[in-house]
TORFINU-878404 format. One record per residue (C-alpha): residue in one letter; chain; x, y, z. Coordinates in nm, 2 decimals, decimal comma. Layout:
<sites>
<site "A" "A" <X Y Z>>
...
</sites>
This chain:
<sites>
<site "M" "A" <-0,97 7,89 6,75>>
<site "T" "A" <-1,31 7,73 6,84>>
<site "N" "A" <-1,22 7,69 7,21>>
<site "S" "A" <-1,10 8,06 7,23>>
<site "T" "A" <-1,44 8,17 7,08>>
<site "L" "A" <-1,64 7,97 7,33>>
<site "D" "A" <-1,43 8,10 7,62>>
<site "W" "A" <-1,50 8,46 7,50>>
<site "L" "A" <-1,88 8,40 7,48>>
<site "E" "A" <-1,87 8,25 7,84>>
<site "L" "A" <-1,69 8,56 7,96>>
<site "A" "A" <-1,94 8,78 7,79>>
<site "F" "A" <-2,24 8,60 7,96>>
<site "D" "A" <-2,06 8,62 8,29>>
<site "A" "A" <-1,98 8,99 8,25>>
<site "P" "A" <-2,14 9,24 8,49>>
<site "L" "A" <-2,38 9,36 8,22>>
<site "A" "A" <-2,50 9,00 8,17>>
<site "R" "A" <-2,59 8,97 8,54>>
<site "A" "A" <-2,74 9,31 8,57>>
<site "V" "A" <-3,05 9,38 8,78>>
<site "V" "A" <-3,31 9,61 8,64>>
<site "F" "A" <-3,61 9,71 8,86>>
<site "G" "A" <-3,54 9,41 9,07>>
<site "V" "A" <-3,54 9,17 8,77>>
<site "H" "A" <-3,23 8,96 8,70>>
<site "I" "A" <-3,13 8,99 8,34>>
<site "G" "A" <-2,92 8,70 8,19>>
<site "G" "A" <-2,68 8,73 7,90>>
<site "H" "A" <-2,91 8,53 7,67>>
<site "L" "A" <-3,19 8,78 7,73>>
<site "V" "A" <-2,97 9,07 7,61>>
<site "V" "A" <-2,90 8,88 7,29>>
<site "E" "A" <-3,27 8,81 7,23>>
<site "V" "A" <-3,37 9,17 7,29>>
<site "L" "A" <-3,11 9,27 7,03>>
<site "L" "A" <-3,24 9,02 6,78>>
<site "V" "A" <-3,60 9,14 6,82>>
<site "A" "A" <-3,48 9,50 6,77>>
<site "V" "A" <-3,30 9,40 6,45>>
<site "I" "A" <-3,61 9,21 6,32>>
<site "I" "A" <-3,84 9,51 6,39>>
<site "F" "A" <-3,59 9,74 6,21>>
<site "L" "A" <-3,58 9,51 5,90>>
<site "L" "A" <-3,96 9,49 5,89>>
<site "F" "A" <-4,00 9,86 5,87>>
<site "Q" "A" <-3,74 9,89 5,59>>
<site "K" "A" <-3,86 9,95 5,24>>
<site "S" "A" <-3,81 9,65 5,02>>
<site "Y" "A" <-3,76 9,87 4,71>>
<site "K" "A" <-3,58 10,20 4,70>>
<site "P" "A" <-3,69 10,43 4,42>>
<site "P" "A" <-3,41 10,55 4,19>>
<site "K" "A" <-3,24 10,88 4,30>>
<site "R" "A" <-3,33 11,04 3,96>>
<site "P" "A" <-3,64 11,00 3,75>>
<site "L" "A" <-3,62 10,79 3,43>>
<site "T" "A" <-3,56 10,98 3,10>>
<site "E" "A" <-3,81 10,96 2,82>>
<site "K" "A" <-3,57 10,75 2,62>>
<site "E" "A" <-3,54 10,50 2,91>>
<site "I" "A" <-3,92 10,49 2,94>>
<site "D" "A" <-3,96 10,42 2,57>>
<site "E" "A" <-3,70 10,14 2,59>>
<site "L" "A" <-3,87 9,98 2,88>>
<site "C" "A" <-4,21 10,00 2,70>>
<site "E" "A" <-4,06 9,84 2,39>>
<site "E" "A" <-3,92 9,55 2,59>>
<site "W" "A" <-4,25 9,49 2,78>>
<site "V" "A" <-4,45 9,20 2,65>>
<site "P" "A" <-4,81 9,18 2,80>>
<site "E" "A" <-4,97 8,85 2,91>>
<site "S" "A" <-5,22 8,71 2,66>>
<site "L" "A" <-5,58 8,79 2,73>>
<site "H" "A" <-5,68 8,44 2,65>>
<site "P" "A" <-5,53 8,09 2,63>>
<site "P" "A" <-5,38 7,98 2,30>>
<site "I" "A" <-5,64 7,90 2,03>>
<site "T" "A" <-5,63 7,53 1,95>>
<site "E" "A" <-5,78 7,35 1,66>>
<site "K" "A" <-6,05 7,21 1,88>>
<site "M" "A" <-6,16 7,56 1,98>>
<site "Q" "A" <-6,19 7,67 1,61>>
<site "Y" "A" <-6,45 7,41 1,54>>
<site "E" "A" <-6,78 7,57 1,42>>
<site "T" "A" <-7,12 7,41 1,45>>
<site "P" "A" <-7,35 7,41 1,16>>
<site "I" "A" <-7,56 7,73 1,11>>
<site "L" "A" <-7,93 7,70 1,09>>
<site "E" "A" <-8,10 7,90 0,81>>
<site "S" "A" <-8,46 7,85 0,93>>
<site "A" "A" <-8,65 7,79 1,25>>
<site "A" "A" <-8,51 7,52 1,48>>
<site "G" "A" <-8,81 7,29 1,43>>
<site "P" "A" <-8,82 6,91 1,36>>
<site "H" "A" <-8,69 7,00 1,02>>
<site "T" "A" <-8,45 7,29 0,95>>
<site "V" "A" <-8,23 7,42 0,67>>
<site "I" "A" <-7,84 7,41 0,67>>
<site "D" "A" <-7,64 7,52 0,37>>
<site "G" "A" <-7,96 7,54 0,16>>
<site "K" "A" <-8,06 7,18 0,24>>
<site "E" "A" <-8,34 7,06 0,45>>
<site "V" "A" <-8,23 6,84 0,73>>
<site "V" "A" <-8,40 6,64 1,01>>
<site "N" "A" <-8,32 6,82 1,33>>
<site "F" "A" <-8,22 6,62 1,65>>
<site "A" "A" <-8,00 6,89 1,79>>
<site "S" "A" <-8,26 7,13 1,92>>
<site "A" "A" <-8,45 7,07 2,25>>
<site "N" "A" <-8,79 7,14 2,09>>
<site "Y" "A" <-8,95 6,86 2,29>>
<site "L" "A" <-9,32 6,95 2,23>>
<site "G" "A" <-9,26 7,07 1,87>>
<site "L" "A" <-9,39 7,42 1,96>>
<site "V" "A" <-9,13 7,61 1,76>>
<site "G" "A" <-9,32 7,79 1,49>>
<site "H" "A" <-9,66 7,70 1,65>>
<site "D" "A" <-9,94 7,92 1,51>>
<site "K" "A" <-10,07 8,01 1,86>>
<site "L" "A" <-9,73 8,11 1,99>>
<site "I" "A" <-9,66 8,33 1,69>>
<site "E" "A" <-10,00 8,50 1,73>>
<site "S" "A" <-9,93 8,55 2,10>>
<site "C" "A" <-9,58 8,71 2,02>>
<site "T" "A" <-9,72 8,93 1,75>>
<site "T" "A" <-10,00 9,06 1,98>>
<site "A" "A" <-9,75 9,13 2,26>>
<site "L" "A" <-9,50 9,30 2,02>>
<site "E" "A" <-9,77 9,54 1,90>>
<site "K" "A" <-9,87 9,62 2,26>>
<site "Y" "A" <-9,53 9,63 2,44>>
<site "G" "A" <-9,27 9,66 2,17>>
<site "V" "A" <-8,95 9,44 2,18>>
<site "G" "A" <-8,75 9,49 2,50>>
<site "S" "A" <-8,82 9,58 2,86>>
<site "C" "A" <-8,53 9,83 2,89>>
<site "G" "A" <-8,47 9,78 3,26>>
<site "P" "A" <-8,43 9,53 3,54>>
<site "R" "A" <-8,74 9,40 3,71>>
<site "S" "A" <-8,68 9,61 4,03>>
<site "F" "A" <-8,61 9,93 3,83>>
<site "Y" "A" <-8,92 9,99 3,62>>
<site "G" "A" <-8,87 9,68 3,40>>
<site "T" "A" <-9,17 9,49 3,54>>
<site "I" "A" <-9,45 9,46 3,29>>
<site "D" "A" <-9,79 9,30 3,36>>
<site "A" "A" <-9,70 9,02 3,12>>
<site "H" "A" <-9,42 8,92 3,36>>
<site "L" "A" <-9,66 8,90 3,65>>
<site "D" "A" <-9,92 8,71 3,44>>
<site "C" "A" <-9,65 8,46 3,34>>
<site "E" "A" <-9,53 8,41 3,70>>
<site "T" "A" <-9,89 8,35 3,81>>
<site "R" "A" <-9,95 8,10 3,52>>
<site "I" "A" <-9,64 7,89 3,60>>
<site "A" "A" <-9,72 7,88 3,97>>
<site "K" "A" <-10,08 7,78 3,90>>
<site "F" "A" <-9,97 7,51 3,65>>
<site "L" "A" <-9,72 7,35 3,89>>
<site "G" "A" <-9,93 7,40 4,20>>
<site "T" "A" <-9,68 7,62 4,39>>
<site "P" "A" <-9,75 7,93 4,59>>
<site "D" "A" <-9,53 8,17 4,37>>
<site "S" "A" <-9,27 8,18 4,10>>
<site "I" "A" <-9,02 8,43 3,96>>
<site "L" "A" <-8,90 8,49 3,60>>
<site "Y" "A" <-8,55 8,53 3,48>>
<site "S" "A" <-8,44 8,68 3,15>>
<site "Y" "A" <-8,20 8,40 3,05>>
<site "G" "A" <-8,24 8,03 3,09>>
<site "I" "A" <-7,89 7,92 3,21>>
<site "S" "A" <-7,85 8,23 3,43>>
<site "T" "A" <-8,15 8,11 3,63>>
<site "I" "A" <-7,98 7,83 3,81>>
<site "F" "A" <-7,64 8,00 3,86>>
<site "S" "A" <-7,82 8,30 4,01>>
<site "V" "A" <-8,05 8,10 4,23>>
<site "I" "A" <-7,78 7,88 4,39>>
<site "P" "A" <-7,56 8,18 4,52>>
<site "A" "A" <-7,87 8,35 4,64>>
<site "F" "A" <-7,93 8,08 4,89>>
<site "C" "A" <-7,60 7,89 4,93>>
<site "K" "A" <-7,33 8,11 5,10>>
<site "K" "A" <-6,98 8,06 5,22>>
<site "G" "A" <-6,96 7,79 5,48>>
<site "D" "A" <-7,28 7,62 5,37>>
<site "V" "A" <-7,27 7,25 5,27>>
<site "V" "A" <-7,38 7,15 4,92>>
<site "I" "A" <-7,39 6,80 4,79>>
<site "A" "A" <-7,42 6,77 4,41>>
<site "D" "A" <-7,42 6,51 4,14>>
<site "K" "A" <-7,10 6,47 3,94>>
<site "G" "A" <-7,29 6,49 3,62>>
<site "V" "A" <-7,45 6,83 3,66>>
<site "H" "A" <-7,43 7,07 3,37>>
<site "W" "A" <-7,20 7,38 3,36>>
<site "G" "A" <-7,47 7,63 3,47>>
<site "I" "A" <-7,50 7,44 3,81>>
<site "Q" "A" <-7,12 7,41 3,83>>
<site "N" "A" <-7,09 7,78 3,79>>
<site "G" "A" <-7,36 7,85 4,05>>
<site "L" "A" <-7,18 7,63 4,30>>
<site "Y" "A" <-6,85 7,81 4,23>>
<site "L" "A" <-7,01 8,15 4,28>>
<site "S" "A" <-7,17 8,04 4,61>>
<site "R" "A" <-6,83 7,97 4,77>>
<site "S" "A" <-7,00 7,69 4,97>>
<site "S" "A" <-6,83 7,37 5,07>>
<site "V" "A" <-6,93 7,14 4,78>>
<site "F" "A" <-6,92 6,76 4,79>>
<site "Y" "A" <-6,99 6,55 4,47>>
<site "F" "A" <-7,15 6,21 4,47>>
<site "E" "A" <-7,12 5,95 4,18>>
<site "H" "A" <-7,36 6,02 3,89>>
<site "N" "A" <-7,72 5,93 3,98>>
<site "D" "A" <-7,59 5,68 4,25>>
<site "M" "A" <-7,81 5,70 4,55>>
<site "Q" "A" <-7,59 5,48 4,76>>
<site "S" "A" <-7,30 5,73 4,70>>
<site "L" "A" <-7,53 6,02 4,79>>
<site "Q" "A" <-7,63 5,85 5,12>>
<site "N" "A" <-7,26 5,78 5,20>>
<site "I" "A" <-7,17 6,14 5,16>>
<site "L" "A" <-7,47 6,26 5,35>>
<site "E" "A" <-7,37 6,03 5,63>>
<site "K" "A" <-7,01 6,13 5,62>>
<site "V" "A" <-7,08 6,51 5,61>>
<site "T" "A" <-7,33 6,50 5,90>>
<site "R" "A" <-7,12 6,27 6,11>>
<site "E" "A" <-6,78 6,44 6,07>>
<site "N" "A" <-6,89 6,80 6,07>>
<site "K" "A" <-6,99 6,89 6,42>>
<site "R" "A" <-7,14 7,22 6,30>>
<site "A" "A" <-7,34 7,05 6,02>>
<site "K" "A" <-7,68 7,08 6,20>>
<site "K" "A" <-7,62 7,45 6,24>>
<site "L" "A" <-7,53 7,51 5,87>>
<site "R" "A" <-7,76 7,54 5,57>>
<site "R" "A" <-7,74 7,21 5,38>>
<site "Y" "A" <-7,85 7,15 5,02>>
<site "I" "A" <-7,87 6,86 4,77>>
<site "V" "A" <-7,85 6,99 4,41>>
<site "V" "A" <-7,96 6,76 4,12>>
<site "E" "A" <-8,10 6,78 3,77>>
<site "A" "A" <-8,43 6,61 3,69>>
<site "V" "A" <-8,31 6,49 3,35>>
<site "Y" "A" <-7,93 6,51 3,32>>
<site "Q" "A" <-7,82 6,70 3,01>>
<site "N" "A" <-7,49 6,51 3,01>>
<site "S" "A" <-7,63 6,16 3,02>>
<site "G" "A" <-8,01 6,16 2,97>>
<site "Q" "A" <-8,05 5,99 3,30>>
<site "I" "A" <-8,35 6,07 3,53>>
<site "A" "A" <-8,29 6,15 3,90>>
<site "P" "A" <-8,48 5,91 4,14>>
<site "L" "A" <-8,67 6,19 4,32>>
<site "D" "A" <-8,85 5,96 4,56>>
<site "V" "A" <-8,52 5,83 4,70>>
<site "I" "A" <-8,37 6,18 4,71>>
<site "I" "A" <-8,67 6,31 4,91>>
<site "R" "A" <-8,64 6,02 5,16>>
<site "L" "A" <-8,27 6,10 5,21>>
<site "K" "A" <-8,34 6,47 5,23>>
<site "E" "A" <-8,59 6,42 5,51>>
<site "K" "A" <-8,36 6,17 5,69>>
<site "Y" "A" <-8,06 6,39 5,70>>
<site "R" "A" <-8,25 6,72 5,71>>
<site "F" "A" <-8,12 6,88 5,38>>
<site "R" "A" <-8,29 7,10 5,13>>
<site "V" "A" <-8,33 7,01 4,77>>
<site "V" "A" <-8,26 7,23 4,47>>
<site "L" "A" <-8,39 7,07 4,15>>
<site "D" "A" <-8,33 7,19 3,79>>
<site "E" "A" <-8,62 7,08 3,57>>
<site "S" "A" <-8,50 7,24 3,24>>
<site "N" "A" <-8,52 6,91 3,05>>
<site "S" "A" <-8,82 6,76 3,24>>
<site "F" "A" <-9,07 7,06 3,27>>
<site "G" "A" <-9,34 7,01 3,01>>
<site "V" "A" <-9,21 6,65 2,94>>
<site "L" "A" <-9,23 6,42 3,24>>
<site "G" "A" <-9,55 6,33 3,42>>
<site "S" "A" <-9,90 6,26 3,29>>
<site "S" "A" <-9,96 6,63 3,23>>
<site "G" "A" <-9,60 6,76 3,18>>
<site "R" "A" <-9,56 6,90 3,53>>
<site "G" "A" <-9,22 6,75 3,57>>
<site "L" "A" <-9,03 6,51 3,80>>
<site "S" "A" <-9,25 6,55 4,10>>
<site "E" "A" <-9,56 6,44 3,90>>
<site "H" "A" <-9,36 6,16 3,74>>
<site "F" "A" <-9,27 6,01 4,08>>
<site "G" "A" <-9,59 6,11 4,26>>
<site "V" "A" <-9,40 6,33 4,51>>
<site "P" "A" <-9,58 6,63 4,65>>
<site "I" "A" <-9,42 6,93 4,50>>
<site "E" "A" <-9,40 7,12 4,83>>
<site "K" "A" <-9,14 6,87 4,94>>
<site "I" "A" <-8,90 7,02 4,69>>
<site "D" "A" <-8,76 7,34 4,83>>
<site "I" "A" <-8,64 7,51 4,52>>
<site "I" "A" <-8,73 7,43 4,15>>
<site "T" "A" <-8,57 7,60 3,85>>
<site "A" "A" <-8,62 7,55 3,48>>
<site "A" "A" <-8,52 7,71 3,15>>
<site "M" "A" <-8,81 7,79 2,92>>
<site "G" "A" <-8,62 7,75 2,60>>
<site "H" "A" <-8,68 7,38 2,57>>
<site "A" "A" <-9,04 7,24 2,60>>
<site "L" "A" <-9,20 7,58 2,60>>
<site "A" "A" <-9,01 7,70 2,29>>
<site "T" "A" <-8,96 8,05 2,42>>
<site "D" "A" <-8,67 8,19 2,63>>
<site "G" "A" <-8,58 8,29 2,98>>
<site "G" "A" <-8,62 8,08 3,29>>
<site "F" "A" <-8,81 8,06 3,62>>
<site "C" "A" <-8,78 7,95 3,98>>
<site "T" "A" <-9,08 7,84 4,18>>
<site "G" "A" <-9,15 7,74 4,54>>
<site "S" "A" <-9,28 7,91 4,85>>
<site "V" "A" <-9,35 8,28 4,88>>
<site "R" "A" <-9,04 8,32 5,10>>
<site "V" "A" <-8,82 8,15 4,85>>
<site "V" "A" <-8,94 8,37 4,57>>
<site "D" "A" <-8,94 8,70 4,76>>
<site "H" "A" <-8,58 8,64 4,88>>
<site "Q" "A" <-8,46 8,63 4,51>>
<site "R" "A" <-8,62 8,96 4,43>>
<site "L" "A" <-8,35 9,13 4,64>>
<site "S" "A" <-8,07 8,87 4,65>>
<site "S" "A" <-8,05 8,71 4,31>>
<site "S" "A" <-7,80 8,88 4,07>>
<site "G" "A" <-7,96 8,75 3,75>>
<site "Y" "A" <-8,29 8,90 3,86>>
<site "V" "A" <-8,18 9,22 4,02>>
<site "F" "A" <-7,92 9,33 3,76>>
<site "S" "A" <-8,04 9,19 3,43>>
<site "A" "A" <-8,29 9,36 3,20>>
<site "A" "A" <-8,63 9,19 3,23>>
<site "L" "A" <-8,74 8,92 3,00>>
<site "P" "A" <-8,89 9,08 2,68>>
<site "P" "A" <-9,27 9,08 2,73>>
<site "Y" "A" <-9,35 8,89 2,41>>
<site "L" "A" <-9,15 8,59 2,54>>
<site "A" "A" <-9,34 8,59 2,87>>
<site "S" "A" <-9,66 8,60 2,67>>
<site "S" "A" <-9,54 8,32 2,45>>
<site "A" "A" <-9,46 8,11 2,76>>
<site "I" "A" <-9,82 8,15 2,89>>
<site "T" "A" <-9,96 8,04 2,55>>
<site "A" "A" <-9,72 7,74 2,54>>
<site "I" "A" <-9,85 7,62 2,88>>
<site "D" "A" <-10,21 7,67 2,75>>
<site "V" "A" <-10,13 7,46 2,44>>
<site "L" "A" <-9,98 7,18 2,66>>
<site "E" "A" <-10,29 7,17 2,88>>
<site "E" "A" <-10,52 7,17 2,58>>
<site "H" "A" <-10,33 6,90 2,39>>
<site "P" "A" <-10,20 6,64 2,63>>
<site "S" "A" <-10,16 6,42 2,33>>
<site "L" "A" <-9,83 6,60 2,27>>
<site "L" "A" <-9,68 6,42 2,57>>
<site "T" "A" <-9,81 6,09 2,44>>
<site "K" "A" <-9,66 6,15 2,10>>
<site "L" "A" <-9,33 6,25 2,25>>
<site "Q" "A" <-9,30 5,93 2,46>>
<site "E" "A" <-9,40 5,72 2,15>>
<site "N" "A" <-9,12 5,89 1,95>>
<site "V" "A" <-8,87 5,82 2,23>>
<site "A" "A" <-8,97 5,45 2,24>>
<site "L" "A" <-8,95 5,42 1,86>>
<site "L" "A" <-8,61 5,58 1,84>>
<site "W" "A" <-8,48 5,35 2,12>>
<site "K" "A" <-8,60 5,05 1,93>>
<site "G" "A" <-8,41 5,18 1,61>>
<site "L" "A" <-8,09 5,25 1,80>>
<site "S" "A" <-8,08 4,91 1,99>>
<site "D" "A" <-7,81 4,76 1,76>>
<site "V" "A" <-7,60 5,06 1,64>>
<site "P" "A" <-7,24 4,92 1,59>>
<site "G" "A" <-6,99 5,04 1,85>>
<site "L" "A" <-7,25 5,26 2,03>>
<site "S" "A" <-7,48 5,20 2,33>>
<site "V" "A" <-7,77 5,40 2,46>>
<site "I" "A" <-7,72 5,50 2,83>>
<site "S" "A" <-8,01 5,74 2,88>>
<site "N" "A" <-8,34 5,66 3,06>>
<site "P" "A" <-8,60 5,51 2,83>>
<site "L" "A" <-8,84 5,80 2,92>>
<site "S" "A" <-8,59 6,08 2,87>>
<site "P" "A" <-8,64 6,31 2,57>>
<site "I" "A" <-8,26 6,32 2,55>>
<site "V" "A" <-8,14 6,00 2,39>>
<site "F" "A" <-7,77 5,97 2,48>>
<site "L" "A" <-7,53 5,73 2,31>>
<site "K" "A" <-7,17 5,66 2,41>>
<site "L" "A" <-6,89 5,45 2,27>>
<site "K" "A" <-6,88 5,08 2,38>>
<site "K" "A" <-6,50 5,09 2,36>>
<site "P" "A" <-6,36 5,43 2,45>>
<site "A" "A" <-6,07 5,55 2,25>>
<site "G" "A" <-5,86 5,64 2,56>>
<site "S" "A" <-5,95 6,00 2,66>>
<site "F" "A" <-6,24 6,24 2,65>>
<site "E" "A" <-6,08 6,43 2,36>>
<site "K" "A" <-6,02 6,12 2,15>>
<site "D" "A" <-6,37 5,99 2,21>>
<site "L" "A" <-6,53 6,33 2,13>>
<site "R" "A" <-6,33 6,35 1,80>>
<site "L" "A" <-6,45 6,01 1,70>>
<site "L" "A" <-6,81 6,09 1,78>>
<site "E" "A" <-6,79 6,42 1,60>>
<site "D" "A" <-6,67 6,23 1,29>>
<site "I" "A" <-6,99 6,02 1,31>>
<site "V" "A" <-7,21 6,33 1,36>>
<site "N" "A" <-7,05 6,51 1,06>>
<site "H" "A" <-7,09 6,20 0,84>>
<site "V" "A" <-7,46 6,16 0,93>>
<site "L" "A" <-7,52 6,53 0,84>>
<site "K" "A" <-7,32 6,51 0,52>>
<site "E" "A" <-7,45 6,18 0,38>>
<site "D" "A" <-7,80 6,16 0,52>>
<site "C" "A" <-7,90 6,52 0,61>>
<site "V" "A" <-7,97 6,44 0,98>>
<site "L" "A" <-7,85 6,69 1,24>>
<site "L" "A" <-7,72 6,54 1,56>>
<site "A" "A" <-7,52 6,69 1,85>>
<site "S" "A" <-7,21 6,56 2,02>>
<site "S" "A" <-7,16 6,64 2,39>>
<site "K" "A" <-6,89 6,90 2,33>>
<site "R" "A" <-6,82 7,10 2,65>>
<site "S" "A" <-6,67 7,43 2,74>>
<site "T" "A" <-6,31 7,43 2,87>>
<site "L" "A" <-6,47 7,55 3,20>>
<site "D" "A" <-6,69 7,25 3,22>>
<site "K" "A" <-6,57 7,01 3,49>>
<site "C" "A" <-6,82 6,73 3,42>>
<site "S" "A" <-6,64 6,39 3,43>>
<site "L" "A" <-6,90 6,19 3,24>>
<site "P" "A" <-6,80 6,03 2,91>>
<site "A" "A" <-6,85 6,19 2,58>>
<site "G" "A" <-7,15 6,10 2,37>>
<site "I" "A" <-7,40 6,18 2,10>>
<site "R" "A" <-7,71 6,36 2,22>>
<site "M" "A" <-8,04 6,33 2,02>>
<site "F" "A" <-8,32 6,56 2,13>>
<site "V" "A" <-8,65 6,39 2,05>>
<site "S" "A" <-8,95 6,60 1,96>>
<site "A" "A" <-9,32 6,54 1,94>>
<site "G" "A" <-9,30 6,70 1,60>>
<site "H" "A" <-9,08 6,42 1,45>>
<site "S" "A" <-9,26 6,17 1,23>>
<site "D" "A" <-9,20 5,80 1,23>>
<site "S" "A" <-9,00 5,83 0,90>>
<site "D" "A" <-8,78 6,10 1,07>>
<site "L" "A" <-8,69 5,86 1,35>>
<site "L" "A" <-8,63 5,57 1,12>>
<site "K" "A" <-8,41 5,78 0,89>>
<site "A" "A" <-8,20 5,90 1,19>>
<site "S" "A" <-8,15 5,55 1,33>>
<site "E" "A" <-8,05 5,40 1,00>>
<site "A" "A" <-7,82 5,69 0,92>>
<site "L" "A" <-7,65 5,65 1,25>>
<site "K" "A" <-7,59 5,28 1,20>>
<site "R" "A" <-7,43 5,34 0,86>>
<site "A" "A" <-7,22 5,63 0,99>>
<site "A" "A" <-7,10 5,44 1,30>>
<site "T" "A" <-7,00 5,14 1,09>>
<site "Y" "A" <-6,81 5,35 0,84>>
<site "V" "A" <-6,63 5,58 1,09>>
<site "L" "A" <-6,54 5,31 1,35>>
<site "L" "A" <-6,43 5,06 1,08>>
<site "N" "A" <-6,19 5,32 0,93>>
<site "H" "A" <-6,07 5,41 1,28>>
<site "N" "A" <-5,99 5,05 1,37>>
</sites>
């Protein structure tokens, strides 16, 4: 049977049609078959994959289909972890606050200079409210700009010694609006693995090629800079950025800006620096990381910061050259499409900077408090302090991890809850959003304030020792 089939195919290819000559071109039998196959493929490509029914569905059939249809859930399943609710404050988030009718010592609010509830800030807000009202009722570029905004931008630029600055209406939206305004698809961005979610989101929105280096490891940063510039032939023609935090929210570590600037200049990158937890804190006058390391501020290409921490107001700002600022007024989504910062908050920020300049002792007191707390936490059972000794964020992690981030976090939250219940001290665990991709270990964050007294710091350290002993002993 097989031999007869092969004989038939041989005859078919030797047939007159198979050796035809068309316009002087000899056509072989295999060419005829290939032409037929191409025609069949083209025919199939133009065929509809779905043929509608010959008759429309009846109302009964439509109802039956609708009853059978089950829509996809709008959100993932709600787990027990997601249902956890943080304590609700019943008074101002100062060094002391009220929870469930009880006064507690507050180490969960980033009120670094103790300006929450400051008389001058309240007076400034009251005056601005009487003059401007509450809201701005429009984006900055669409009749939402008020003179208080311009005054605040000028005050920030003057304080930091930069040519210009720009205000944003929400702190965390500052950084994730600034990054996509400058970093575009195809650009190269090298970021620290420990950056907070706002930076992560900005990097995602930028659609740039992102490379992460080990947390605060300058050798790892240099290796990636070397690798990217060596392997990417187009690297010198692309926009290239290094993105870091001055004080890392997820560890309390301080970025070595002097080394970063040297690497930036060697490999010809730009630096984007988030100073949300260092502005008004580091440096002899609170001007941030550049003053702390003695680096000229003009060597940092883009600086951002939230104003809800040291300045005890809200919103954020970006500062740098005039070109950097002007570009954002047309290209930054958080600036162009968001309602402008309420003018009383801009006025409050100006007053907060004035208070900082008039009372440099606030910085001295803050550093003394950090040092005193470090001393008290030096021998907490089962916990170790991993933050920088000058950081206002004192970060503790487990000496012996429980096996996963979730297990570690659950154990740390038990310690935090025990401290609040038994000793009326409010701490914060490093609980993260399900969207947060930070790979650093879980920990307990303590935000130190210049408004804390020595007794507050002693009470917190002793309470944490007792709670850690009790919880970890029961766990073991």
